[in-house]
N, C-alpha and C positions, 0 to 999 in steps of 0.2 A: 504494500500500500504506500502510495506517495502522496503527501500533502505538502503544500507550499503556501507561505503567507508573506505578504508584503506589509510594510509599515507605512500607513497613511494616517497622518494626524495623530501619531502616537498610538494607533490602534492596529492590531493584527488583522489584516484583511485577507481572507482566503483567495487564492488564485484558482480560477475554475480549471478542472482537469483537462478540458478541451483545449486549453491554451498551452498545455505542456507539449514539447519542451521549450518552445520559443519564449515563454514568459518566465522561465526559471531564473534567468540572470537578474531579474528585479526582485527576487524573493530575499527576505531577510532571515527567514526560518524555513528549513526544509526538513520534513520528517519522513523517514523511511522505516516502516514497520513491516518486517518480513517481506522485503521488496522482491519483485520479479527481476530477472536479469535485465529486461528492457528499462525498468524504472531506475535501477542502479546505474546502468550505462548512461541514462539521460543526465543524472546528477554528476556522475564521474566526469562527463565531458566539460564541466565547468572548471576542473582542476587538473594540475599536472601530476600530482602525486596519486598513488593508487589507494582506493578505499579498502578497508578490511572487510573480510567476509563475516557472516554470522558466526561461523566456527572459530574464527580468529578472535572475535570479540569475547568469546567465553574463556579464552586462555588467561592464565593468571601470571604469566611471566612479565616481569617489569618492562622488557623490551616491547611486548605487545600491549601493555597497559597504558603506557605514556609515550607519545611520539611527538617530536617537534619538527615541523616542516618549515621550509623557507617562507611560505605564505599562510601558515595555519599552525594551530596547536591542537593536538588530539589526545583525548584521555577517555578511558573506559570507566564507567562508574555503575555501581550496583543500586538498583531501585527496588525497594521492598513493596510488594503489592499482594493482594489476595486474589487467588484464582480458584473458583469453586469451593470457597470457604477455607482454603489451605494457603498459608503464607508462602510466597516465593520470592527469591532474589533473582532479578533479571538484569543482565548487563546491557548497558546502552553506551554506544560510542558517540561522544560529543566532539565535533570538530568546529572550532571557533576560527573563522577566517576574518579577513579585513572587511568584508561586506555582509557576511551572513554566518549563521550557525547551522550546522547539519547534524541531525540526530538519527542514528542508525541503531535499530534494536530488533529483536526477534518477534516482538509483539507490541501493540499499542499500549502505552503505559499511562496509568491514571495521572501521574504528575504532569504529563504533557497536556492532558485535557483540562486539568485544574489551572494551569498557567493561561490557557486560552480563555477560560471563564473569567479569571481575575483581570486579564487584559481588557475584556469586554466591559467590565464594570468600572475599571480605573484607567482612564485615557492616558494618564501620565506614567503608567507602570513601566512600559517598554520604551527605552531610549535608543538602544542600538543592539547589535548582535551580542555584545558582551553581557549586557543586562539580561538577555534571554537565558544565557548559560548560567549566570549566577542566580537568577530567579529559580531556575530548575534545581540548582543545588540547595537553595534556601527552602523550597517546597519539600525537597527530600529530607533535609534535617528536621523541618517542622513535623513531617509525617512520622519520622522515627521518634521524635519527642512525644508525639501523641500516642504512639504505640506503647512507649514506656509508662506514660501516665495511666493509660488504660490497664496495663499489666499490673501496675501498683494497686489500683482499686480492686482488681480481681483477686490479687494475692492477699490483700487485707481482709476481704470477705472470706476467702477460703481458709485463711489462717485462723480466724475466729471459730470456724466450723471444725477444722481438723483438731486444733489444740483444745477446744471446748468439748469435742466429741458429743455434740448435741445435735441430733437429727442429721447426721452426716452419713453419706453413702461413700465409703472409702474407695470402692471401685470407680465411681464417678469422679471422685477427687483425684485419683491417680491418673485418670484419662485427661482431666483438665491440667494437671501439673505437667504431664508429659507433653501436651500440646504447648503449654507455656514455655517449657524448656526449649522446644524446637523453635518457637517464635523468638525467644531471647537470643538464641544462637544466631538466627538470621539477622536480627537487629544488630548484634555485635559485629557480624561480618560487614554489614552495610556501613556501620559507623567507622570501623577501621578503614574500610575502603574509601569512605568520604574523607577521612583525615589524610590519607595518603594522596588523594586527588587534590585537596586544597593546598597541601604543602608543595605539590608539584606545580600548581598554578602560581603560587607565590614565588617559587624559584625560577621558573622558566617562562612564565607569562609576561606579556608586555602590556601592563595595565597602568592606568593613572592612579593618583593617590587615593581618590575616593573608592575606586574599585579594589585596591589593595586593602583598604580599611574594611571594606565589605567582606572580603575573603577572610581577613583576620577575625572578624566577628563570628563568621560561620565556624571557623576553626576553634574558637573559644567555646562556642556552643557544643561542638562535638566533644571537645575535651571535658566538658561538664557532664555530658550524657554518658560517657564511657564508664565512669565510676558508678553511676546510678544503675547502668546495665549490669555491672559486676555484682552490685548489691542484690539486684533482683535474681540473678542467677544463683547466688548463694542462698537466698531465701527459698527459691524453688527447691534446691537440693535439700535444704533443712526440712521443708515441709514433706518432701518425698520420703526422707528418712523417718520423720515423725509418723507419717501415715503408715509406712511399712512396719514401724515398731508397734503402733497401736493394733494393726491387723494381727501381728504375731502375738500380742498380749491377748487379744480376743480368742485367737485360735488355741493358745495355751490354756486359757480359762475353760474352753469347751473340752479340751483333752483332759484337763484336770478333773472336771465333773465326771467324765466317763471313767477315768481311772479310779476315782473314789467310789463311784457306784459299783464298779467291778469288785473292788476290795470289800465293800459293804456286803455284797451278795455272795461273796466267795464262801464264808463260813456256813451260811444256811445251805448253800449248794452242796458243800461237803457233807453236812449232816444228812441232807436228803439223799445223797448218793449212797451213803453208808446204809441207811435204812431202806434203800430201794433194792438192795441185793437180796437174792432169793436163796440164801443158804438155810439149810434145815436146822442147824444148831445155832440159831440166833434167839437167845432167851427173851429178848425184848418183844419178839413177834407175838408171844403168848401173854404179855402183860395187859391187864385190862386198861391201864392208863398209858400204855405205850405210845399210842398215836398222839394224844394231847401233850404228852411229855416231849415227844420229838418236835411237835410244832412249837412248843414253848422254847425248846433249846434253839431252834432255828431263829425265832424272833429275838431271843436274847443275844445270839451270836451276830445278828445283824445290827442291833442297837449298840452293842459294845464298841465296834469300830467307828460308828457314826459319832458317838459321844466323844471318843478319843480324838477324832479329826476336828470336832467342834472346839474342844479345849485347846487344841494346837493352833486354832485360827486358820485352818485350811479350808473351811467352809464359810 
């Protein structure tokens, strides 16, 4: 998919697809989401350096992550988004040139749509191609911050349930904690990736003083969020261990009840087994009070271990 936007009166204006590729040179923002070879070739014709493929964007090597060209600066950055209710990190290649910014990704990302919506409501938002790239990074950092805030609220609620053990379904709690651990891991990857990208822009980018200050502010935000992400990860692990411990306690309690019940009923079973034998020379078989006496012995033999366990505090 190929989308292109020109900047008219500080507003992003879509360029009709029927005007491609002739109108592409006047675009300030070009988006390539899982592009076809023809779409990629149309945008590639605007530049002398080769564009990366989708497979190359997913590589983690520094040489593929950050590239400086004579006429542009290129970096890959992870965007966290939800797909079918599952969090995903998708790499997007952002190429900042003198006249425009080009975004190449495997799929359409929510951050791109959000920037277009903000630009429609705020005519002064977009000033040039650099502001588009930095606004995308700002939206990314804000989104990661929102994810951490939402995770904090969820963990606070889950913590009171797990530690209070009031009306808690431990199986459901483990599912939530496992999902939260996965989300925190993806958030951390995106934060560390953003930190690396911003440091690269500061070192290798050609920006004015205001843009440098903007990048530094984003970097400070990321450095603030990373310890919070670490804290949430530790809290998730603590709650996972606590939930597993409480599950083990409940299981041990059940096993304890069965063990004590088995011990309580063992002496009566022994008495019943003895008097259930059919030997001829068993004097008790001819006692008039033999049966009531056997029942009484079984009752007493059951009560005795119960009283003993009760005094020991095992019940």
